[in-house]
C-alpha angles and dihedrals in degrees: 000000000000120000115251124198119235094192123008090204095059096030092218114165114242110250136174114260105265093220092056091047091050095049092046090049092048092051093049092044093048091049089051092048094048092045091047092053093044093045114055093163112103092222092053093047090054089052091050092050090050092050091048090049091050090048090052092049091048092049091050091049091048093050091048092048090052092049091052091048090051091050092052092050090049091052090048091051092046090054091049092049090049091051091049092051090051091050092049091049091053091051093047090049091050091047092051091048092051091047092049091051092048090049090053092050092050092048092049090049091050091050092055093054 
């Protein structure tokens, strides 16, 4: 699994919430324990172990998918923010230019009085 950044300013590695991981692990573990006690037959135990392994794999794939989706949204928002900053800069530059022109005109008008 590749490392994703939660926040480029802090540089913290993206990790799964430990509480969620613990709860998911406990649920899977409890299910295996109950199934193991209820199913004394070797064939049934193997089935339970396979199902538990498949559940774990599916959960890991789901978490990774959600992490990737969050990263894509983060990048999209970053692009929108960048575009917004550029637009604001253009407006500010235009306002400064207009203000400078108006100031010159006022100064020239005062000189002619």
